[in-house]
N, C-alpha and C positions, 0 to 999 in steps of 0.2 A: 335584374341580373340574378341568374340562378347561383346557388351556393357552390363554391369550389369544393370538389371532393378530393380530400387528401388521405391517402392510405399509407400506413407504415407498418411493416413487419420487421420486428427487432428480435434478434437472437442474442442473448447475453453470453452464450457459450462459444459463439464464433465471433462475437462483437460485429455482426453484420446487420446493416440497415438497408432495407429495400423500400423505396418511395414510389408511389404512383400518383399522378395528378390526372384527375378525370379519366382514370382507367389506363393511362399511359405510363409505363415504367421509365423512371429517370436513370440514365446511365452517367450523367454529369450534371453540372450546374451548381448553384449555391447550396442547396440542400444536401447534395452529395459531399460537397467540400467541407461543410461544417461537421459532418457526422462520420465520415469515413475512418474506419478503425478506431473509433472512440466510443466509450460506454455512454449509454443513453443519459445517464445522470450528469454527464459533462456538458451536454448540449440541449437538453430538453427545454430549459428556460429561455434559450435563444431561438428556438425553432419557429415559433409563430411569428415573431417579428420578421424573420427572414422570409417566411412564406408570404406575409403581407406586402413586404417590400418587393419581392420578385414577381408576385402574380396580382397585386393590386385588387385584392378582393375583400369585400366587407363581411362576408359570411363564409364560414368553412364548415363542411361536414367532414369530420376527422374520424377515420377507422383505424384503431390500433390493434395489431395482432402480436401477442408476446406473452411473457411470463406474468403471473398474477402480481408478484412483488413490484415489477417494473411498471405495471399498469396503474399502481397507486401514485407513483411519481408523475406519470402522464395526467392522471385526474387532478392532481394538485396544481400542476403547471397550467392546465386548461382553466381551472377555477380562478387562479391568480390572474391569468391573462384576461379572462371575461370580466373580472372585477375592475381591472385597470385600463380596459381598452374599449373603444366603441365597436370593435369587431366582435361578432358572436361566433363562438366555436361550439358546435354540437358534436359530442363525443360518443362513439360506440366502442367498446372493448371486447375483443375476442381473446380470452386468456385460457391457459392451462395451469394446473396447480401440481404437476408432477414433482415429487420431492427431488432436490438436487443430489441427495445422497444416493439415490438409485443410479443416477447418471455416473457418478464416480465409481460405484461398484461395477457397473457394466463396462466402463472404460478400462478398468484394471484387468477385468476378465479378458477383454479384447486384446489388450497388450500382451498378456500372458499366452493367448492363443497365437498372436502374431510371431512370438518368439519361436514357435514351432514351425513357422511358415517358410517359404522359399527366399525371403529377403534377409541376408546376413546382417544388414544394418540394425534390425530389431534386436540382434543378439550382442551388440557391441557394448562395451563399458560406457562409452559416451552417451548412448541412448538411455541406458539404465540410469545413469546419474542425472541426465536432463529430465527424464520422466518421473523418477522418484523424487527428485528435488522440487519439481513443479507441484507434486502432490504431498510434499512434506506436511505433516498434520499440525504442527505447532501454530497456533493462532494466539498472538499476544494481546491481551487487554491491559494496558498500562494505567495503574490507578495513581493519580497525581493530586496533590493538595498542598496547602500551606498550613500553617499552625492552627490547631484546635478546630479542625473541621470535622473530625471523626472519621478520618480515612481508614484507620485500622478497624473500626467498628463496622464500616461498609464491607471490608474484605471478610471480616469474621462472620458477618450476616450472610454473605454468599457462601461461606464454608459451613455455616451451621455449627460453629465451634469457636470457643475462646482460644485462638491460637496466636494471632499476631499481637505484640505488645501494644497496649492502649493506655497511654498516660496523658496527663493534662498538657504536658509540653510537647513540642514536635519531637517525636521519639524515634522515628525510623532513620537509622544512620547507615543501614546496609541496603542492598538490593535483595529482595526475596522473590523467587519465581515459583509459583504454585501451579503444578500441572495437574489436570483432571484425569484421574484414572478410576473409572467406575468400578473395576474389579478390586480395588484396594478397600480393605475394611478399616484401616487406620492411616493416620498421616505419618510419613517418615521424612527425614530431612538429612542433608549433608551440607557442608559449608567449605569454601575455599577462601584463600587470602588474596591479596592484591596482585600476586604473581600467578594466580590461578592454580596454586598448589593446594592439595587437600589438607584440611586441618582436621576435620572429623567426617568419617564415612557415614553411610545411611544408618539411621537409627530412629526409634520411635520419637515423635515430636509432640511436645506440649507447650503451653504458654511459658512455663519457667525456663524450659530449654531455649525457646526463641528469645526470651528476654536477656538470658545470659550471653547468648551468641551475638545478639544485636549491641549489647554493651561492650563487647570485646573488640578493641580497636583493630585487632588482627583480621577480623571478619570483613570480607568484601561482598561476597555473594552467598546467599543461602538458597538452596534448591529444595523444594518441598513437593511431594507427590501424595495424592489421596483422592477420595471421591468428593467432588464438589456437587452436592445433591441436587441443586436446582438446575444444573446444567447438563443437557443431554450430550453424551459423548457420541461422536459420529465417527464413521470409518475414515473419513478424510480430514477431520478437524479434531485437534486436541487443544482445548482451551488452556491457556497459561495466564493466570493473573500475575502481573508484575507490580510489586510494591516498591515504588521508587522513593528515595529520600526527598524530603522537601527542600526548598531552596535555602533554608536557614540551617539545614542539618546534614548536608552532603559531606561524607567523610573524606572524599577526595575528588579530584577532578573527573575521574572516570564516572562516579555516581552522578555528578552534575551533567556530564555529557550524556549519560543514559537518559535523563529527563528531556534534554534537548532533542536527542535522536528520536525518542518516542513521539514527540509533538510533530516533528517535521518529517517523519518516516514517509517514503514513498511506497513502501510495501503495504500489503494488506494487514492492518492492525487497528486497534481501537484505543481510545483514551477516555477514561472516566475522571472528569475533574470534579473534585468534591469541594463544595463551598459550604461555609457555615452560614446558614440562612438568617441566623440571629446577629451576625457580625460580618459585614462586608467591608471592602475597601481596605486593602494593605499594600504596601509597596511591593511585597513579595509577589502578589497576585499580578501586578502590573506587568512585570517582566515576562512571566509565563503567558499571560493572556495576550500580549503583543505577538508572541510567536505562534499562538493558536490562531489569532486573527489572520496572520499571513498564510498559514497552512490552509485554513478554511476558504480563503479567498481564491486559492489557486486551483481547487479541484472540483467545483460544482457541488452537486447534491451528494455525491459520494463522500467528499471531504466533510460536508455538513453532518452526514450520518456517522462519521468516524468519532465525532466528539459528542459525549453526553455529559451534561453539567448536572451534578447531583446537589440539589439545595437540601442539605442535611439538617438534622436536629429540629425537624418540624414538631417533635414531641414537646419542645419547649414552649410552643404556643398554646394559649388557653382561650378558646372562642368565648368562653363566658366572660372573660375580661375585655372582650372587644378586640383581641389580637387575631387578625385575619391571615390565613395562609395565602389567600389570593393576593392580598397587599404585599406580603413578603415575596411572593414570586414576581410581582410587578417590580419590586425593588431590585431583585436579582437580574431581571431582564434589562432594566434600565442600567444597571451597573455594568453588565456585559456590553450592552450597546454603547456605552460611554467609552468602553475599551476597544471599540471598533468591531465587535462581534454581533453581527445581525442575524436574525432568525435562529438563535441557538435552540437546541433541544434541551429543555430544562425539566428535570423530574424532581418534584419535592418528595422527600423521603424521611422516614425515621428508621435509620439503620439500627439504632438501639432496640426498637420494638421488634424488628425482623430477627435480629440476633437472639434476643431473649426467647422468642417464640420457637426458633429452630433449635437452639441448644436444649430448651426444655423438651422438645419433641424427640431429638436424637439422643440426648444424654440423660434425660429425666430431669423433672423439676427439682429434684433434691440436689442436683449439681449447681443450682443457682444459690447465691448468697441471700440473706434475709432481705437486704435492700433491693436486690434484683427481682425477687419474687413480688415485692410491693410495687416496684416500677412496672413489672409485666402486667399485674392486675390493673393498675391505674391507667397505663397507656392502652391496654386492650379495651377498657371501658370507654376511654376518651375517643378512640378512633371509630369504635362501633356506634357510639351514641351521638357523635357530633357530625352532622353532614359535611361541615367544612373540612373534616379530617379525612375525607375520601380523596386520596391522591390521584386515583384514576380519573375522576371528574375534572381535576385541575389540569390534566394533560390531554384531555380529550381532543382538543383542537390542534395539538402538537404532534401526535402520533397518527399512524395510518388507521383507517377505519377497521381493517381486519384485525389489527393488533388490539385496538380498543375492544372490538366485539369478542375476540377470544378470551381476553382477561375478564371482561364483564360477565361472560358466561360462567366462568369459574367462580366469580364472586356471587352470582345469583344462586348458583348450585350450592355453595357452602351456606348461603343465607337460608336456602330451603331445608338444609339438613341441620340447621341451627349449630353449625360448627364455628363457635366464636373465634377460636384460635386461628383457623384457616382464613376466616373473613378478615381478621386484624392483620394477618400477614400480607394479604393481597392489598389491603388498604394502606399498608406501610409505605408502598412506592418501590421497594426493592424488587419485587417480581416484575414491575414494569421495566426496570433497568435490564433484567435478565432476558426479558422478551425482546427488547431492542437489540441486545447482543446477538440473540438467535436470528433476528431478522437481517442484521448486517451480514452475518456468516452466510446465510442462504441467498441473499440478494447480491452481495459483492464478492465475498471471499472465495466461496466455492466456485462460482462461474469463472473468476479470474484464474483459479488453479486449473480448472478444466481447460481453459483456453491455452494456458502455458504448457500443460501436458500434451495437448493435441499439436501445438507448435513444434514439439520435439520430434513429430513424425515428418517434418517438412523435407527432410533429406530423402526419406523413402518415397515421398510423393514426387519429388523431382526425378528421381531414378525411374519410377514407374512411367512417367511421361516420356522419358528417354527410351524406354523399352517399346512403348507404343509407336514411337517414330521409327525406331530400329526395325520393328516388325514390317513396317511398310517397305523398307528397303530389302529385307531378306526375301519377301515374298516375290521378288522379281525373277525373271528367268535367268539362265546362265550368263547370256550375253549382256543383259542389262545389269546384272550384278557386277560383272567385270568392269563395265563402263563406270559404275558408281564408285568402285574401289579406285580406278585410275584417276577419277576426278577428285576424290577425297584426298588421295596421295598428293596429287598435283597441288591442291589447295593448301595442304599443310607443308609441303616441301618447296613451295614457290619462294624464291630468293627475296623478292619484294615483300612477301608476307612475313617471312622470318625477320627481315630487317624492320618492319613496322612493329612486330612483336618485341624485338630487342629495344627499339627506340621507346616503345611504351614502358618497358621495364626500366630503362634508364631514367626516363622522365619521373616515374614513381620513386625510384631510389634517390634521385637528386632533389625532390621536392622538399620544401621547408615548411615548418609549422607556422601558421599565422592564426592569431586568436580570433575566434568567431564572433559574430554579432551577439550570439546568445551569451557567451562568456563575458563579452564587454558590458552587456546589460546587467549581468550578475554583479560585476565589479562596481558598476555605477550604483546599483541598489545598495551594496555594502557601504559605499561612500556616503550615501544619504543616511544610512542607519547610524554610522559613526558621527556624522555632523549632528543628527538629531540628539544622540546621547551627550555629546560635547555641550550643546546648547542647554540641554536639561540640567547638566551637572554644574555648569559654569557659575550659576547664581549661588551655589553653595560654597564657592571658593573665592568670593570677591572681597571679602572683608576679614577683619580679625574677629575670632570667636573664642569662646571659652573651650578649654581642653575637652570637656564632655561633648560639646557640640561637634568639635573637630573629629572626635572619635566616631560619632554617629555618621558624619559626612564621609569619612574614610571607609567605614564598613559598607555604607550603601554604594559608594563608588566602586569598591572592590567587587561587590556582588554583581552590580550592573555590567561592569567590564567583563567579568568572567562569563556571564551568560551571553552577553553580546558576541564575544569571540567563539563561544561554543556554537552559537547560531550561525555565525560567519563560516566556521569550518564546515558545518552541514551544508550551507549554501554552496560553497566551493567543491565539496565532495560531490554533490549532485551535478554541478557544472562539469566536473571532470568526466563523469560518466556519460553525459550528453555530448561532450566534446569528442570523445573517442568514437561514439556510434556515429556521430556526424562526419568524422574524418573518414571512417570506413565506408559510409554510405556514399560520400563523395567519390572515393576511389572506385567503388563498384559502379557508380554511374559512368565514370570515365571509361572503365573497362567495357561496359555494355556498348558505349558509343564506339569504342575501338572494335568490338566484335561485329557490330552492325556494318561498319565500313569494310571489314575483311570479307564478310558474307556478300555484301553488294558487289565487290570485285570478283570474288571466287565463283559465284553462282548467279550471273546477272539475267539468265533466261528463266521464264516462267516454267519451262519443262524440268528445270532443276529445283523446283520449289520443294519437293520431298527432302532432297539433300540439305537444302538450306534450312528447313525446319528442324531436321535432325541435328545439324551442326549448331543451330541456335540453342536448342535445348541442352545438347551435350556441353556447350561452353558457358552455360549460365552459372552464376554463383549462387551458393546456398543463402538462406535468410541471415541477415546481419547478426541478429541475436545469437543464432546457432553458431555461426562462425566464431564470434567472441567467446561464447561458452566453451567450445571445444579448444580454442586457442588458450584460454586462461588455465586450463588443466596442464598444458604443455609449458607455457611461459607466463610467469607471474605478471599480470596487468598491474600497472601503477595505480594505486589508490591515493586519495588525498591524505597526505601525512600531516598530522597535526603539528604545528610548530611548538617547540618548547617555550613555556612562558616562565619568565623569571620573576614575575610579580609586577604589579603596577605601582603600588604605593606602600605596601605593608612594611618594607624594610625602612623606609624613610619615616613613616608615621610614628614609629616607636620612639624615634629620637625627638619628635615634636610634642605629641599630646601626653607623653608620660614625664615630661619635664615639669616637676611640680612647682618649681620656682617661678615659672611664667604663668601669668594670670590669663593671658590671651595668646592665641596662636595665629600668626600671619599665614594666611592660606594661599597667598600669591605664589610662593615658591613651589608648594606641592602641586598647585594647578598647572604650572608650567611643566613640571615633571610628568604629571598624569597625562596631559595633552601629547607630550613627546613620546611617552611610553605607548599610548594608544596608536599613534601614527607609525611608530617603529614596528609594532606588533602587526599591524595591517600590512606593511610593506613585506614582512617576513611570510605572512600568509599568501600574498599575491605571488611572491618569488617561488614559494613551494608549489603553488598551483601551476605556475608557467613551467617549472622544471618537470613536474609529473605530466602535464599536458604534452610537452615535447616528447617525453619518453613513450607516452601512449600513442602519440602520432607515428613515431618510428615502429611501434609495435603493430599498428594498423597496416603500415607499409608491408612489414613482414608477413602478416596474415594474408594480404592480397597476393603477394608474389609467390607465396607457398601454394596457395590455392590454384594460381595459374599453372604452376608446375604439375600439380595434381591433375588438373584438367587436361594438360598436354599428354601426360602418361596414360590416362584413361582413354583419350582419343586414339593414341598409337595402338593400344590393346584392341580397341573396337575395330579399327581399320585392319589389323592383322586377322581378327576373327572373320570379318566380312571377306577378306581375301581368300582365306580357307574355304569359306562357304561358297565363293564363286568357282573354286576349282574342285570341290568335293561335294557331290550331291547329298551323300549320307550325312556329312557334317552340317550341311545347310539344313536339312530336314530335322536334325537333332537340335540345332540352334533355334529353329523356328518353333519347334515343340516346346522347348524350354521357355522361350519368350511368351508364347501364347498362354502356357500354364501360369507363368508369373503374372501376366496381365489379367487373366481370369480370376486368380487368387486375390490380386490387388483390387479389382473392381468389386469383388465380394466384400473385401475388407472395408472399402470406402462406403459401400451401402450400409454395413453394420454401423460404421462410424457416424454416418449421417443420421441413422435412426436414433443413435444415442444422443446426438446433439440437437435433434429436432425439438421444436417447441410444440 
């Protein structure tokens, strides 16, 4: 049997996949079902099993056409499949390496050109907000860690400056957002309190100021801007490093929720999770890693790429004493796998070495302390002289071949020029992290932004299609034109049609919200999470214990509960958004069925096909996302409101473990209260969800009914224009000229847009 020829052309900017099997293009079937409107990274690992199941072939000749960065995921998926399957896949890649930045620049130029064109839609505030919002430059990289991992040192290494407080204890008690501005020569900062009121306006920032602000309990958020030297600023992306408080040191619930949101975020962002390679396994890690596990399991390779685990403090290892970096990495990988995280991207690093090298380069070696100068010399020698301290070789099998080759070329160049400082910087591992950030931005973030920006044009695209159909009607002779007008008027004024429309409106108005299968699944998932936590904690509350042990149990329970409900609120928030989109989609589907029935009745003959097509286009609804986006500006959509928490245990525990006359604490009472408190809080969250979901359901009904009214009004205007054209030859010719000019302009616009988005 000859090999099955599978061809795939994938465009990350339109999220369009085109398959061919033995030269025949597939319009439907299992391959189309699993890939339609989904990014390649979400389905590439499932593709080959689906091909084998569908076509029962032992050998596949696979031709991939697409972007270079996507081809690396394809190659890896093929390698894994060939390794684990009896089927053999032979791969050929046809790729382009055009920079995504050029596409963004061209798209912005095309949009500005379109604002001068004949379509008023390009000049609306709604279009501007949607387009500019899609290309909003801020790209957040959230840096998360537990105690003593060197998180602040990682950030300072990337800044090339001693800016963020770095103490031995978990020191970050505020949220700091550091924005990359290549034109800035110094770092400046401002801070706000918990009510988002300004405490201090922009001023020069240094380590002493940051430490003072961080220690001030009034400080909630610190904003910093300056040049992050190792990060290339792009027109479409501004990197924002977000330094979040650790789980032991969140100053308030908002800080803790920021960490939870960063991990579970559905928007394009990244997480750097800093681990102490010399000291793993803390209870603090377990809670956060469980959330990361869930986030990574839901989003395919894109979610895998979002999380980079930095095994920091590699400079503490001494190969001469038999301390192996490879063994340390194996321990980190096993630790993460134990916490349910498979195939993590782990980068070993010495943030301290990278920081010292860069501070020495940018601020002069004299800015370092005597001890730092000694460490710099020792670490530089260690990393250059010891082969085991080459971090690039340790990640060779975990990063793409192109990323490895690019960094290795830099390393060999610095070796050739005998630049020890630059060699040591590359070997430190931090430049690997920065390269992975850049890859994610190019492979995932910018293509997603381009897709969202182009989607904002969908309203114009629908209108252009309507103009095309209208042209076909206007080009008729005078008698045909009048016949068309009479039929359109009859169709819109027909009493039974009007009754059907009113009945449909009444049906929509009277419909009631019912929880969806997706929302039920989310609630079931939450129940399981709560039961798992109760099972885990129950053993700590089954006997009498010493006051010190009781205090530890209470502290752990409090932290676990707070993080659990932060996570639950994120799950419900996401479910609320999905629920509203699903409701509106259901209404739209019902509306399109209603329109189809009306058209079948009004234009049953084949000779009326032109009018039927015109009516079908004219009565179509805009894209759901665009409808919601425009409606949200007019009427506030309900979001998931976090329920107020009055605490789980801490009021009660003070009465218990601070009673010095008691030698032991009976934990059965607090356990009953804890269990009840968790279940009450869960019910409050579910009640809040249902209330908001009902409100959003009503909002979706309003959106649909308003859109129907707008369609009716536009149809009446169009029929009036056609009526005028039927009785006035000059008006008809003017209308035809305008429509043709608009259509020609739009066709030219689409050609330019297709060129921008082409692979």
